[in-house]
N, CA, C and O atoms as a GROMACS GRO file, in nm:
protein
  292
    1MET      N    1  -6.888 -23.460   2.570
    1MET     CA    2  -6.840 -23.401   2.447
    1MET      C    3  -6.851 -23.506   2.336
    1MET      O    4  -6.830 -23.625   2.357
    2ASN      N    5  -6.885 -23.459   2.220
    2ASN     CA    6  -6.898 -23.547   2.105
    2ASN      C    7  -6.759 -23.595   2.061
    2ASN      O    8  -6.669 -23.513   2.043
    3PRO      N    9  -6.739 -23.727   2.045
    3PRO     CA   10  -6.606 -23.778   2.010
    3PRO      C   11  -6.564 -23.744   1.866
    3PRO      O   12  -6.447 -23.760   1.831
    4LEU      N   13  -6.657 -23.698   1.783
    4LEU     CA   14  -6.621 -23.666   1.644
    4LEU      C   15  -6.564 -23.524   1.629
    4LEU      O   16  -6.506 -23.493   1.525
    5ILE      N   17  -6.580 -23.440   1.730
    5ILE     CA   18  -6.531 -23.302   1.720
    5ILE      C   19  -6.379 -23.298   1.703
    5ILE      O   20  -6.332 -23.227   1.615
    6PRO      N   21  -6.300 -23.370   1.782
    6PRO     CA   22  -6.155 -23.366   1.760
    6PRO      C   23  -6.115 -23.417   1.620
    6PRO      O   24  -6.024 -23.364   1.556
    7LEU      N   25  -6.183 -23.520   1.575
    7LEU     CA   26  -6.155 -23.572   1.440
    7LEU      C   27  -6.188 -23.467   1.334
    7LEU      O   28  -6.111 -23.449   1.240
    8TYR      N   29  -6.299 -23.398   1.349
    8TYR     CA   30  -6.339 -23.293   1.255
    8TYR      C   31  -6.237 -23.179   1.254
    8TYR      O   32  -6.196 -23.132   1.148
    9VAL      N   33  -6.196 -23.135   1.372
    9VAL     CA   34  -6.099 -23.025   1.382
    9VAL      C   35  -5.967 -23.065   1.319
    9VAL      O   36  -5.909 -22.988   1.243
   10THR      N   37  -5.918 -23.184   1.349
   10THR     CA   38  -5.792 -23.231   1.295
   10THR      C   39  -5.799 -23.241   1.143
   10THR      O   40  -5.707 -23.199   1.073
   11THR      N   41  -5.907 -23.297   1.093
   11THR     CA   42  -5.923 -23.313   0.948
   11THR      C   43  -5.932 -23.178   0.879
   11THR      O   44  -5.869 -23.158   0.775
   12SER      N   45  -6.009 -23.087   0.934
   12SER     CA   46  -6.024 -22.956   0.869
   12SER      C   47  -5.893 -22.878   0.871
   12SER      O   48  -5.860 -22.811   0.772
   13LEU      N   49  -5.818 -22.885   0.980
   13LEU     CA   50  -5.688 -22.816   0.985
   13LEU      C   51  -5.589 -22.879   0.887
   13LEU      O   52  -5.512 -22.808   0.822
   14PHE      N   53  -5.591 -23.012   0.876
   14PHE     CA   54  -5.504 -23.080   0.781
   14PHE      C   55  -5.535 -23.037   0.637
   14PHE      O   56  -5.445 -23.004   0.560
   15LEU      N   57  -5.664 -23.039   0.603
   15LEU     CA   58  -5.702 -23.001   0.467
   15LEU      C   59  -5.672 -22.855   0.439
   15LEU      O   60  -5.629 -22.821   0.328
   16GLN      N   61  -5.695 -22.769   0.535
   16GLN     CA   62  -5.665 -22.628   0.517
   16GLN      C   63  -5.516 -22.607   0.492
   16GLN      O   64  -5.477 -22.529   0.405
   17ASP      N   65  -5.432 -22.677   0.568
   17ASP     CA   66  -5.288 -22.667   0.549
   17ASP      C   67  -5.246 -22.718   0.412
   17ASP      O   68  -5.162 -22.657   0.346
   18ARG      N   69  -5.305 -22.829   0.366
   18ARG     CA   70  -5.272 -22.884   0.235
   18ARG      C   71  -5.311 -22.788   0.123
   18ARG      O   72  -5.235 -22.770   0.027
   19VAL      N   73  -5.427 -22.725   0.135
   19VAL     CA   74  -5.472 -22.631   0.031
   19VAL      C   75  -5.380 -22.509   0.029
   19VAL      O   76  -5.341 -22.463  -0.079
   20GLU      N   77  -5.346 -22.456   0.145
   20GLU     CA   78  -5.258 -22.340   0.150
   20GLU      C   79  -5.120 -22.373   0.093
   20GLU      O   80  -5.062 -22.291   0.022
   21THR      N   81  -5.068 -22.491   0.123
   21THR     CA   82  -4.938 -22.533   0.069
   21THR      C   83  -4.945 -22.546  -0.083
   21THR      O   84  -4.854 -22.503  -0.153
   22TYR      N   85  -5.052 -22.605  -0.133
   22TYR     CA   86  -5.069 -22.621  -0.277
   22TYR      C   87  -5.075 -22.485  -0.346
   22TYR      O   88  -5.012 -22.465  -0.450
   23LEU      N   89  -5.152 -22.392  -0.290
   23LEU     CA   90  -5.167 -22.261  -0.351
   23LEU      C   91  -5.036 -22.183  -0.350
   23LEU      O   92  -5.006 -22.110  -0.444
   24GLU      N   93  -4.957 -22.197  -0.244
   24GLU     CA   94  -4.828 -22.129  -0.238
   24GLU      C   95  -4.733 -22.183  -0.345
   24GLU      O   96  -4.664 -22.106  -0.411
   25LYS      N   97  -4.730 -22.315  -0.360
   25LYS     CA   98  -4.644 -22.374  -0.463
   25LYS      C   99  -4.692 -22.336  -0.602
   25LYS      O  100  -4.610 -22.309  -0.690
   26ARG      N  101  -4.821 -22.332  -0.622
   26ARG     CA  102  -4.878 -22.299  -0.754
   26ARG      C  103  -4.848 -22.155  -0.791
   26ARG      O  104  -4.823 -22.124  -0.908
   27LYS      N  105  -4.850 -22.066  -0.693
   27LYS     CA  106  -4.825 -21.925  -0.719
   27LYS      C  107  -4.683 -21.904  -0.773
   27LYS      O  108  -4.663 -21.825  -0.865
   28ASP      N  109  -4.586 -21.973  -0.716
   28ASP     CA  110  -4.448 -21.960  -0.762
   28ASP      C  111  -4.423 -22.036  -0.891
   28ASP      O  112  -4.332 -22.001  -0.967
   29PHE      N  113  -4.503 -22.137  -0.918
   29PHE     CA  114  -4.480 -22.222  -1.035
   29PHE      C  115  -4.516 -22.152  -1.165
   29PHE      O  116  -4.443 -22.165  -1.263
   30ASP      N  117  -4.625 -22.078  -1.168
   30ASP     CA  118  -4.676 -22.019  -1.291
   30ASP      C  119  -4.634 -21.872  -1.298
   30ASP      O  120  -4.710 -21.783  -1.260
   31ARG      N  121  -4.513 -21.848  -1.347
   31ARG     CA  122  -4.461 -21.712  -1.350
   31ARG      C  123  -4.461 -21.650  -1.488
   31ARG      O  124  -4.415 -21.537  -1.504
   32GLY      N  125  -4.512 -21.719  -1.589
   32GLY     CA  126  -4.516 -21.663  -1.722
   32GLY      C  127  -4.459 -21.760  -1.824
   32GLY      O  128  -4.426 -21.874  -1.793
   33ALA      N  129  -4.448 -21.711  -1.946
   33ALA     CA  130  -4.403 -21.796  -2.055
   33ALA      C  131  -4.252 -21.820  -2.045
   33ALA      O  132  -4.176 -21.731  -2.006
   34SER      N  133  -4.212 -21.940  -2.081
   34SER     CA  134  -4.070 -21.974  -2.077
   34SER      C  135  -4.008 -21.950  -2.214
   34SER      O  136  -4.076 -21.914  -2.310
   35PHE      N  137  -3.878 -21.970  -2.221
   35PHE     CA  138  -3.804 -21.954  -2.347
   35PHE      C  139  -3.860 -22.047  -2.454
   35PHE      O  140  -3.874 -22.008  -2.569
   36PHE      N  141  -3.893 -22.169  -2.415
   36PHE     CA  142  -3.941 -22.267  -2.513
   36PHE      C  143  -4.078 -22.229  -2.569
   36PHE      O  144  -4.106 -22.254  -2.686
   37GLU      N  145  -4.162 -22.170  -2.487
   37GLU     CA  146  -4.293 -22.126  -2.536
   37GLU      C  147  -4.278 -22.012  -2.637
   37GLU      O  148  -4.348 -22.008  -2.738
   38TYR      N  149  -4.187 -21.920  -2.610
   38TYR     CA  150  -4.162 -21.812  -2.705
   38TYR      C  151  -4.099 -21.866  -2.833
   38TYR      O  152  -4.133 -21.822  -2.943
   39ALA      N  153  -4.007 -21.961  -2.821
   39ALA     CA  154  -3.944 -22.021  -2.938
   39ALA      C  155  -4.047 -22.094  -3.023
   39ALA      O  156  -4.042 -22.086  -3.146
   40ALA      N  157  -4.138 -22.164  -2.961
   40ALA     CA  158  -4.243 -22.234  -3.036
   40ALA      C  159  -4.334 -22.135  -3.107
   40ALA      O  160  -4.375 -22.159  -3.221
   41LEU      N  161  -4.366 -22.026  -3.043
   41LEU     CA  162  -4.449 -21.923  -3.106
   41LEU      C  163  -4.380 -21.863  -3.228
   41LEU      O  164  -4.443 -21.842  -3.331
   42ILE      N  165  -4.251 -21.835  -3.216
   42ILE     CA  166  -4.176 -21.781  -3.329
   42ILE      C  167  -4.170 -21.884  -3.442
   42ILE      O  168  -4.181 -21.847  -3.559
   43ALA      N  169  -4.152 -22.012  -3.409
   43ALA     CA  170  -4.148 -22.116  -3.511
   43ALA      C  171  -4.282 -22.128  -3.585
   43ALA      O  172  -4.284 -22.146  -3.706
   44VAL      N  173  -4.392 -22.117  -3.513
   44VAL     CA  174  -4.524 -22.125  -3.576
   44VAL      C  175  -4.545 -22.006  -3.669
   44VAL      O  176  -4.594 -22.022  -3.781
   45ILE      N  177  -4.509 -21.887  -3.624
   45ILE     CA  178  -4.524 -21.768  -3.708
   45ILE      C  179  -4.436 -21.779  -3.832
   45ILE      O  180  -4.479 -21.743  -3.942
   46ALA      N  181  -4.313 -21.827  -3.816
   46ALA     CA  182  -4.224 -21.845  -3.931
   46ALA      C  183  -4.282 -21.947  -4.028
   46ALA      O  184  -4.272 -21.929  -4.149
   47GLY      N  185  -4.342 -22.052  -3.977
   47GLY     CA  186  -4.406 -22.152  -4.064
   47GLY      C  187  -4.522 -22.094  -4.141
   47GLY      O  188  -4.540 -22.124  -4.259
   48MET      N  189  -4.601 -22.011  -4.075
   48MET     CA  190  -4.714 -21.948  -4.143
   48MET      C  191  -4.666 -21.853  -4.254
   48MET      O  192  -4.725 -21.848  -4.362
   49ILE      N  193  -4.560 -21.781  -4.227
   49ILE     CA  194  -4.504 -21.692  -4.329
   49ILE      C  195  -4.449 -21.773  -4.446
   49ILE      O  196  -4.465 -21.735  -4.562
   50GLY      N  197  -4.384 -21.886  -4.415
   50GLY     CA  198  -4.332 -21.972  -4.521
   50GLY      C  199  -4.443 -22.026  -4.610
   50GLY      O  200  -4.429 -22.028  -4.732
   51VAL      N  201  -4.552 -22.069  -4.551
   51VAL     CA  202  -4.666 -22.119  -4.629
   51VAL      C  203  -4.726 -22.005  -4.712
   51VAL      O  204  -4.764 -22.027  -4.828
   52TRP      N  205  -4.733 -21.887  -4.656
   52TRP     CA  206  -4.787 -21.770  -4.726
   52TRP      C  207  -4.708 -21.744  -4.855
   52TRP      O  208  -4.766 -21.719  -4.961
   53HIS      N  209  -4.574 -21.751  -4.843
   53HIS     CA  210  -4.489 -21.725  -4.960
   53HIS      C  211  -4.485 -21.844  -5.056
   53HIS      O  212  -4.483 -21.826  -5.177
   54LYS      N  213  -4.485 -21.964  -5.002
   54LYS     CA  214  -4.477 -22.084  -5.087
   54LYS      C  215  -4.596 -22.094  -5.182
   54LYS      O  216  -4.578 -22.124  -5.300
   55PHE      N  217  -4.714 -22.069  -5.132
   55PHE     CA  218  -4.834 -22.082  -5.213
   55PHE      C  219  -4.879 -21.950  -5.274
   55PHE      O  220  -4.986 -21.942  -5.334
   56ASN      N  221  -4.797 -21.846  -5.260
   56ASN     CA  222  -4.824 -21.716  -5.320
   56ASN      C  223  -4.967 -21.669  -5.286
   56ASN      O  224  -5.043 -21.630  -5.375
   57LEU      N  225  -4.999 -21.673  -5.160
   57LEU     CA  226  -5.135 -21.641  -5.116
   57LEU      C  227  -5.172 -21.494  -5.134
   57LEU      O  228  -5.289 -21.461  -5.150
   58ALA      N  229  -5.073 -21.406  -5.132
   58ALA     CA  230  -5.103 -21.263  -5.148
   58ALA      C  231  -5.166 -21.236  -5.284
   58ALA      O  232  -5.265 -21.163  -5.292
   59ASP      N  233  -5.110 -21.294  -5.391
   59ASP     CA  234  -5.166 -21.272  -5.524
   59ASP      C  235  -5.303 -21.337  -5.539
   59ASP      O  236  -5.394 -21.279  -5.599
   60LYS      N  237  -5.318 -21.456  -5.483
   60LYS     CA  238  -5.447 -21.524  -5.493
   60LYS      C  239  -5.558 -21.446  -5.422
   60LYS      O  240  -5.669 -21.435  -5.473
   61ILE      N  241  -5.526 -21.394  -5.306
   61ILE     CA  242  -5.625 -21.317  -5.231
   61ILE      C  243  -5.657 -21.188  -5.305
   61ILE      O  244  -5.773 -21.147  -5.313
   62THR      N  245  -5.553 -21.123  -5.358
   62THR     CA  246  -5.575 -20.998  -5.432
   62THR      C  247  -5.663 -21.021  -5.554
   62THR      O  248  -5.752 -20.941  -5.581
   63LYS      N  249  -5.639 -21.129  -5.627
   63LYS     CA  250  -5.719 -21.159  -5.746
   63LYS      C  251  -5.866 -21.184  -5.712
   63LYS      O  252  -5.954 -21.149  -5.789
   64LYS      N  253  -5.891 -21.244  -5.596
   64LYS     CA  254  -6.030 -21.272  -5.557
   64LYS      C  255  -6.099 -21.146  -5.504
   64LYS      O  256  -6.221 -21.133  -5.517
   65LEU      N  257  -6.024 -21.055  -5.445
   65LEU     CA  258  -6.086 -20.936  -5.387
   65LEU      C  259  -6.104 -20.822  -5.487
   65LEU      O  260  -6.191 -20.737  -5.468
   66GLU      N  261  -6.024 -20.818  -5.592
   66GLU     CA  262  -6.033 -20.709  -5.689
   66GLU      C  263  -6.174 -20.695  -5.749
   66GLU      O  264  -6.225 -20.583  -5.755
   67PRO      N  265  -6.238 -20.803  -5.794
   67PRO     CA  266  -6.374 -20.786  -5.848
   67PRO      C  267  -6.473 -20.732  -5.744
   67PRO      O  268  -6.561 -20.653  -5.776
   68LEU      N  269  -6.458 -20.776  -5.620
   68LEU     CA  270  -6.547 -20.726  -5.516
   68LEU      C  271  -6.524 -20.578  -5.488
   68LEU      O  272  -6.619 -20.503  -5.467
   69LEU      N  273  -6.398 -20.538  -5.489
   69LEU     CA  274  -6.368 -20.398  -5.467
   69LEU      C  275  -6.412 -20.312  -5.584
   69LEU      O  276  -6.454 -20.197  -5.565
   70ASP      N  277  -6.403 -20.366  -5.706
   70ASP     CA  278  -6.450 -20.291  -5.822
   70ASP      C  279  -6.601 -20.269  -5.818
   70ASP      O  280  -6.650 -20.166  -5.864
   71LYS      N  281  -6.675 -20.364  -5.763
   71LYS     CA  282  -6.821 -20.348  -5.751
   71LYS      C  283  -6.856 -20.235  -5.654
   71LYS      O  284  -6.959 -20.170  -5.668
   72LEU      N  285  -6.770 -20.213  -5.556
   72LEU     CA  286  -6.798 -20.108  -5.457
   72LEU      C  287  -6.775 -19.969  -5.514
   72LEU      O  288  -6.828 -19.872  -5.459
   73LYS      N  289  -6.699 -19.957  -5.622
   73LYS     CA  290  -6.669 -19.824  -5.679
   73LYS      C  291  -6.785 -19.765  -5.746
   73LYS      O  292  -6.776 -19.654  -5.799
   0.00000   0.00000   0.00000
Protein backbone atom coordinates (compact mmCIF):
# COMPACT_ATOMS: atom_id res chain seq x y z
CA MET A 1 0.00 0.00 0.00
CA ASN A 2 1.20 3.48 -0.78
CA PRO A 3 2.25 5.26 2.46
CA LEU A 4 0.87 8.60 1.21
CA ILE A 5 -2.76 7.39 1.04
CA PRO A 6 -3.42 7.72 4.81
CA LEU A 7 -1.83 11.17 4.80
CA TYR A 8 -3.99 12.21 1.82
CA VAL A 9 -7.19 10.91 3.45
CA THR A 10 -6.41 12.59 6.77
CA THR A 11 -5.56 15.89 5.10
CA SER A 12 -8.63 15.90 2.86
CA LEU A 13 -10.97 15.07 5.77
CA PHE A 14 -9.36 17.79 7.90
CA LEU A 15 -9.74 20.40 5.16
CA GLN A 16 -13.30 19.34 4.41
CA ASP A 17 -14.20 19.70 8.10
CA ARG A 18 -12.55 23.15 8.28
CA VAL A 19 -14.44 24.38 5.21
CA GLU A 20 -17.77 23.08 6.51
CA THR A 21 -17.16 24.70 9.90
CA TYR A 22 -16.25 28.01 8.26
CA LEU A 23 -19.35 27.96 6.06
CA GLU A 24 -21.63 27.18 9.00
CA LYS A 25 -20.21 30.08 11.02
CA ARG A 26 -20.41 32.40 8.02
CA LYS A 27 -24.05 31.52 7.39
CA ASP A 28 -25.06 32.60 10.90
CA PHE A 29 -22.80 35.64 10.87
CA ASP A 30 -24.29 37.49 7.88
CA ARG A 31 -27.96 37.88 8.77
CA GLY A 32 -28.62 41.33 7.33
CA ALA A 33 -28.11 44.97 8.11
CA SER A 34 -27.62 46.02 11.71
CA PHE A 35 -29.01 49.03 13.55
CA PHE A 36 -25.79 50.96 12.94
CA GLU A 37 -25.92 50.39 9.18
CA TYR A 38 -29.47 51.71 9.04
CA ALA A 39 -28.53 54.67 11.25
CA ALA A 40 -25.60 55.51 8.96
CA LEU A 41 -27.87 55.33 5.92
CA ILE A 42 -30.37 57.70 7.53
CA ALA A 43 -27.54 60.08 8.48
CA VAL A 44 -26.22 60.13 4.90
CA ILE A 45 -29.69 60.81 3.48
CA ALA A 46 -30.24 63.59 6.04
CA GLY A 47 -26.90 65.10 5.07
CA MET A 48 -27.82 65.04 1.40
CA ILE A 49 -31.13 66.76 2.14
CA GLY A 50 -29.30 69.37 4.23
CA VAL A 51 -26.90 70.13 1.38
CA TRP A 52 -29.84 70.29 -1.05
CA HIS A 53 -31.53 72.97 1.08
CA LYS A 54 -28.36 74.83 2.08
CA PHE A 55 -27.27 75.49 -1.50
CA ASN A 56 -30.84 75.92 -2.79
CA LEU A 57 -30.25 73.32 -5.49
CA ALA A 58 -33.92 73.04 -6.46
CA ASP A 59 -34.02 76.62 -7.79
CA LYS A 60 -30.66 76.29 -9.52
CA ILE A 61 -31.70 73.11 -11.29
CA THR A 62 -35.06 74.60 -12.26
CA LYS A 63 -33.39 77.70 -13.73
CA LYS A 64 -31.07 75.56 -15.85
CA LEU A 65 -33.83 73.25 -17.09
CA GLU A 66 -36.45 75.89 -17.95
CA PRO A 67 -34.72 77.01 -21.19
CA LEU A 68 -34.33 73.41 -22.29
CA LEU A 69 -37.96 72.67 -21.58
CA ASP A 70 -39.05 75.81 -23.41
CA LYS A 71 -37.17 74.62 -26.51
CA LEU A 72 -39.17 71.40 -26.46
CA LYS A 73 -42.49 73.29 -26.63
